[in-house]
C-alpha positions in Angstrom: 46.7 84.8 38.1 50.1 83.4 37.3 51.8 86.7 38.3 49.6 86.9 41.5 50.6 83.4 42.5 54.2 84.1 41.8 54.1 87.2 44.0 52.2 85.3 46.8 54.9 82.6 46.7 57.7 85.1 46.8 56.0 86.8 49.8 55.6 83.5 51.6 59.2 82.6 51.0 60.4 85.9 52.4 58.1 85.6 55.4 59.6 82.0 56.2 63.1 83.1 55.7 62.6 86.1 58.1 61.0 83.7 60.7 64.0 81.3 60.4 66.4 84.2 60.7 64.5 85.4 64.0 64.4 81.9 65.4 68.2 81.5 64.7 69.0 84.7 66.2 66.9 83.8 69.3 68.8 80.5 69.5 72.0 82.4 69.4 71.1 84.7 72.1 69.9 81.9 74.3 73.3 80.1 73.8 75.1 83.3 74.6 72.9 83.9 77.9 73.7 80.2 78.9 77.5 80.8 78.2 77.4 84.1 80.2 75.6 82.5 83.0 78.2 79.8 83.3 81.1 82.4 83.1 79.5 84.4 85.9 79.0 81.3 88.0 82.5 80.0 87.6 83.9 83.6 88.2 82.0 83.6 91.6 83.3 80.1 92.4 86.9 81.0 91.5 86.5 84.2 93.6 85.3 82.3 96.5 87.9 79.6 96.3 90.6 82.0 95.5 89.8 84.2 98.6 89.8 81.2 100.9 93.0 79.8 99.5 94.8 83.2 99.6 93.8 83.7 103.2 94.4 80.1 104.3 97.5 78.7 102.6 99.7 80.5 105.1 98.4 78.2 107.9 100.3 75.3 106.2 103.6 76.7 107.3 104.8 78.0 110.7 107.6 80.2 111.9 110.3 78.6 114.1 113.0 80.1 116.1 116.3 78.3 116.7 117.6 78.5 120.3 120.6 77.0 122.1 118.7 75.3 125.0 120.7 73.9 127.9 118.7 71.1 129.6 119.8 72.0 133.1 119.7 69.1 135.5 118.9 71.5 138.4 115.7 72.5 136.5 114.6 69.2 135.2 115.7 66.8 138.0 117.0 69.1 140.9 117.0 66.0 143.4 118.6 63.6 141.0 115.8 61.0 141.4 115.7 60.0 137.7 112.0 59.7 137.9 110.3 60.6 134.5 107.2 61.6 136.3 109.2 64.5 138.0 110.7 65.4 134.7 107.3 65.8 133.2 106.3 68.5 135.8 109.6 70.5 135.6 109.7 74.2 134.7 110.8 73.9 131.0 109.7 77.5 130.5 112.8 78.3 132.6 115.1 76.6 130.0 113.6 78.9 127.3 114.0 81.9 129.5 117.7 81.1 130.3 118.4 80.5 126.6 116.8 83.8 125.5 118.6 85.5 128.3 121.9 84.1 127.2 121.1 85.4 123.7 120.1 88.9 124.7 122.0 89.6 127.9 121.0 93.2 128.0 117.3 92.4 128.7 116.8 92.7 132.5 113.7 94.4 133.2 110.7 92.2 134.0 108.5 93.8 131.4 111.1 93.4 128.7 111.7 89.8 129.8 108.0 89.0 129.3 108.1 90.6 125.9 111.2 88.7 124.9 109.5 85.5 126.2 106.6 86.3 124.0 108.6 85.6 120.9 108.3 81.9 121.6 105.0 80.1 121.7 103.7 79.3 125.2 103.5 75.7 124.3 107.2 75.2 123.4 107.8 74.0 126.9 105.7 71.0 126.2 107.9 70.3 123.1 111.0 70.4 125.4 109.3 68.2 127.9 108.5 65.6 125.2 112.2 65.8 124.0 113.5 64.9 127.5 111.0 62.1 128.0 111.8 60.6 124.7 115.5 61.0 125.2 116.6 61.3 128.9 120.2 61.6 127.5 119.6 65.3 126.7 119.7 66.1 130.5 122.9 68.1 131.1 123.6 68.8 127.4 123.1 71.9 125.3 121.3 71.4 122.0 120.2 73.7 119.1 116.5 73.4 119.0 113.9 74.7 116.6 111.0 76.0 118.7 107.5 77.4 117.4 107.2 81.1 117.4 104.3 82.8 119.1 101.2 83.4 116.9 101.8 87.2 116.8 105.3 86.8 115.7 104.2 84.1 113.1 101.8 86.7 111.7 104.6 89.4 111.6 106.9 87.0 109.7 104.3 86.1 107.3 103.6 89.8 106.5 99.9 89.5 107.7 100.8 91.9 110.4 102.2 95.1 109.1 105.3 96.7 110.4 104.8 100.2 109.0 102.1 101.1 111.5 102.3 102.8 114.8 103.2 100.6 117.7 100.0 100.8 119.5 98.1 99.6 116.3 99.8 96.2 116.3 100.2 93.4 118.7 104.1 93.1 118.3 106.1 95.8 120.0 109.1 97.7 118.6 111.7 95.9 120.8 110.1 92.5 119.8 110.7 93.4 116.2 114.3 94.4 116.9 114.9 91.1 118.7 113.3 89.1 115.9 115.3 91.0 113.3 118.5 90.1 115.2 117.5 86.4 115.1 116.8 86.7 111.4 120.2 88.1 110.7 121.8 85.1 112.4 119.6 82.5 110.3 117.8 81.6 113.6 114.3 82.1 112.0 112.7 80.0 109.3 109.3 79.0 108.0 108.6 75.3 107.9 105.8 73.0 107.1 103.3 73.2 109.9 102.8 69.4 110.4 101.1 70.0 113.9 98.3 71.5 112.0 97.6 68.0 110.6 98.5 65.9 113.6 97.2 67.8 116.7 93.8 68.6 118.2 92.3 72.0 119.0 94.2 74.3 121.3 93.6 77.8 122.9 96.9 78.9 121.4 96.7 79.3 117.6 100.2 78.1 116.9 99.4 74.8 118.6 95.8 74.1 117.1 95.3 71.4 114.6 92.6 69.7 112.7 93.4 66.1 113.4 90.8 65.8 116.2 88.2 67.2 114.0 89.1 64.9 111.2 89.0 61.8 113.5 85.5 63.1 114.9 84.3 63.5 111.3 85.3 59.9 110.5 83.5 58.4 113.4 80.5 60.5 112.8 80.3 59.5 109.3 80.8 55.8 110.0 77.9 55.9 112.4 75.8 57.8 109.8 76.7 55.4 107.1 76.0 52.3 109.2 72.6 53.5 110.1 71.4 55.5 107.0 72.5 53.1 104.2 70.9 49.8 105.1 67.6 51.4 106.4 67.3 53.7 103.5 67.9 51.1 100.9 65.6 48.6 102.4 63.0 51.2 102.9 63.4 52.2 99.2 63.3 48.5 98.0 60.1 47.8 100.0 58.3 51.0 98.8 59.3 50.5 95.1 59.0 46.8 94.7 56.8 45.3 97.4 54.5 48.0 99.0 50.8 47.9 97.8 49.7 51.2 96.1 47.3 52.6 98.6 46.7 55.8 100.9 49.0 54.6 103.5 52.0 54.2 101.2 51.1 57.5 99.4 51.2 59.2 102.9 54.7 57.7 103.6 56.1 58.7 100.2 54.8 62.3 100.7 56.4 62.4 104.1 59.7 61.1 102.8 59.7 63.8 100.1 58.9 66.5 102.7 61.6 65.4 105.1 64.2 65.8 102.4 63.4 69.5 102.3 63.2 70.1 106.1 65.9 72.5 107.5 68.8 70.6 108.9 68.6 72.3 112.4 65.2 70.5 112.9 66.9 67.2 112.9 69.3 68.7 115.4 66.4 69.6 117.6 64.9 66.1 117.2 68.3 64.6 118.1 68.5 66.9 121.2 65.0 66.1 122.3 65.2 62.3 121.8 68.8 61.0 121.9 70.0 63.3 124.7 66.9 64.3 126.9 65.1 61.0 126.5 67.8 58.3 126.2 70.5 60.3 127.8 73.2 59.4 125.4 76.7 61.1 125.7 76.7 64.6 124.7 79.1 65.8 122.0 79.9 62.2 121.0 80.1 61.0 117.4 77.6 58.2 118.0 74.9 60.8 118.7 76.0 63.1 115.8 76.0 60.1 113.5 72.5 59.1 114.5 71.3 62.8 114.1 72.8 62.9 110.7 71.4 59.6 109.7 68.0 60.9 110.2 68.7 63.8 107.8 70.4 61.5 105.2 67.8 59.0 105.1 65.4 60.7 102.8 68.1 61.6 100.3 69.2 57.9 100.2 65.5 56.5 99.8 64.7 59.0 97.0 67.9 58.2 95.1 67.4 54.5 95.6 63.9 54.5 94.5 64.8 56.4 91.3 67.7 53.9 90.6 65.3 51.0 91.1 62.6 52.6 88.9 65.2 53.1 86.1 65.7 49.3 85.8 63.6 48.0 82.9 60.7 45.7 83.7 62.0 43.1 81.2 64.7 42.3 83.6 62.2 41.6 86.3 60.0 39.6 84.0 62.7 37.5 82.7 63.8 36.6 86.2 60.3 35.6 87.2 59.8 33.7 84.0 62.6 31.3 84.9 61.2 30.7 88.3 62.8 33.3 90.7 60.9 34.5 93.6 60.1 38.2 93.9 62.7 38.6 96.7 65.3 36.7 94.5 64.5 39.1 91.6 65.2 42.0 93.7 68.3 40.8 95.6 69.9 39.2 92.6 68.8 41.2 89.5 67.1 44.5 90.3 69.1 45.8 93.2 72.6 45.0 91.6 71.5 46.6 88.4 70.5 49.8 90.4 73.5 49.8 92.7 75.4 52.6 90.9 72.6 55.0 91.4 72.2 53.9 95.0 76.0 54.4 95.6 75.8 57.7 94.0 72.9 59.0 96.1 74.5 57.6 99.3 77.8 59.4 98.5 76.1 62.7 97.8 73.9 62.3 101.0 77.0 61.5 103.0 78.8 64.6 101.5 76.0 66.8 102.6 76.1 65.3 106.1 79.9 65.9 106.2 79.3 69.7 105.6 76.5 70.1 108.2 76.9 72.2 111.4 73.6 73.1 112.7 72.3 69.8 113.7 75.6 69.1 115.6 75.6 72.4 117.4 72.3 71.4 118.9 73.6 68.2 120.4 76.6 69.8 122.0 79.4 69.1 119.5 80.4 72.8 119.7 82.4 72.1 122.9 86.2 72.7 122.9 87.7 69.3 122.6 91.7 69.2 122.8 92.1 65.5 122.9 91.9 63.1 119.9 88.7 60.9 120.2 89.5 57.3 120.6 86.0 56.1 119.7 82.5 56.9 118.7 81.5 57.5 122.3 84.3 59.9 123.1 83.6 63.7 123.1 84.6 65.1 119.7 84.0 67.8 117.1 83.8 67.7 113.3 85.4 69.8 110.7 82.4 72.1 110.0 82.0 72.8 113.7 85.9 73.3 114.1 85.7 76.0 111.4 82.7 77.6 113.2 84.7 77.7 116.5 87.8 79.1 115.0 85.8 81.7 113.0 84.6 83.3 116.3 87.9 83.5 118.0 89.4 86.9 118.4 93.0 86.1 117.6 94.0 87.0 114.1 96.1 83.8 113.7 92.8 81.7 113.9 91.5 83.5 110.9 94.1 81.8 108.6 93.4 78.5 110.3 89.7 79.0 109.7 90.3 79.4 105.9 92.8 76.5 106.0 90.4 74.2 107.7 87.7 75.3 105.1 90.1 74.2 102.3 90.5 70.8 103.9 86.8 70.5 104.2 86.2 71.4 100.6 88.9 68.9 99.5 86.9 66.2 101.3 83.6 67.2 99.8 85.0 67.5 96.3 86.6 64.0 96.6 83.3 62.6 97.7 81.3 64.2 94.9 84.1 63.2 92.5 83.8 59.5 93.8 80.0 59.8 93.1 80.6 61.0 89.6 83.1 58.2 88.9 80.9 55.4 90.3 78.0 56.7 88.2 80.1 56.9 85.0 81.9 53.5 85.6 78.8 51.3 86.4 76.0 53.2 84.7 74.2 51.0 82.3 72.2 52.1 79.2 68.8 50.3 79.1 
């Protein structure tokens, strides 16, 4: 009997050790699968961000060409009136044409002259106009001026447009390359920081297009969204969590709020189109309408996050406040809601970040229009960064492709900053109950 018991104990010990070994091996495999999943996810993220950065970083610089421009009085003010309004309507393109003609005197044929003029951006004449209006003393003088190159020339200088392909396979002709090389040899071509990309609105010409108009439009839209969604969402959550009776009506409201959080965003765009534009006839393509539409979309997120934050506050805090004579409203306003505010702010910022990246609802209310001016208020026509990316992505010019990627980088910076702020607030103000 003793030998049999010892043999059974030995077998049991071996079985337990084998089971532990298998369990430990399964745990190691599970950890390995988790690490592998993280590596794959990070690799795809790096690949995505890297491809956008590689394609878009060149948009932050622009090619400039130096020309000796003579501000001819007979072109700017032929009658000698000294009227700035007449100066604004002068043919400043003629000044560029005369400067290029003086630099390349052998170019006489009209077709060659047009090709030579195509080295310089068609919007450079507006830069010369602004210079004269800012400093009338330029009239009658010759100055060395750096002017923006045309988009096709800019693509060639950046190496995006290849030189070693047949002439009919690229937009830049051989004679233009020869003229450009001559300017490069003189040190009259450089790449500089493209400040206009950050300070101008949209434009039909890629070299003059910027994102400032879209940034301002996004700012106004987000302010309207925040002003509507935050107070309404927080008050709704407070009522449902702290004061509403538990009955079928509140259950129905809660179910619908949870369902609205999963509704596709374009449905909110259709709602905004039907109500705000077709019924109330609010201005189309205005941040006030976009903000109201995005507020509808953001409300469920804020309500759900606020209710979760309120529910996480321990009942003892409420009971202690009630025990010293505080009213239910005072308990909520002075104790419960301040304690839940970190979670409320985190949910609000995440909801606003989602609203900042939305495109479909705004397309439905007309914010896809071409807007060249910087909006001066929430009721002015405007666009937003995601819609600006959408517009540039559909443009046929190759130069708009790099601007699309660059605008995407700017949008990602804003989104990462907002999510980082949410994480910071949660870590800073979070309380362990």
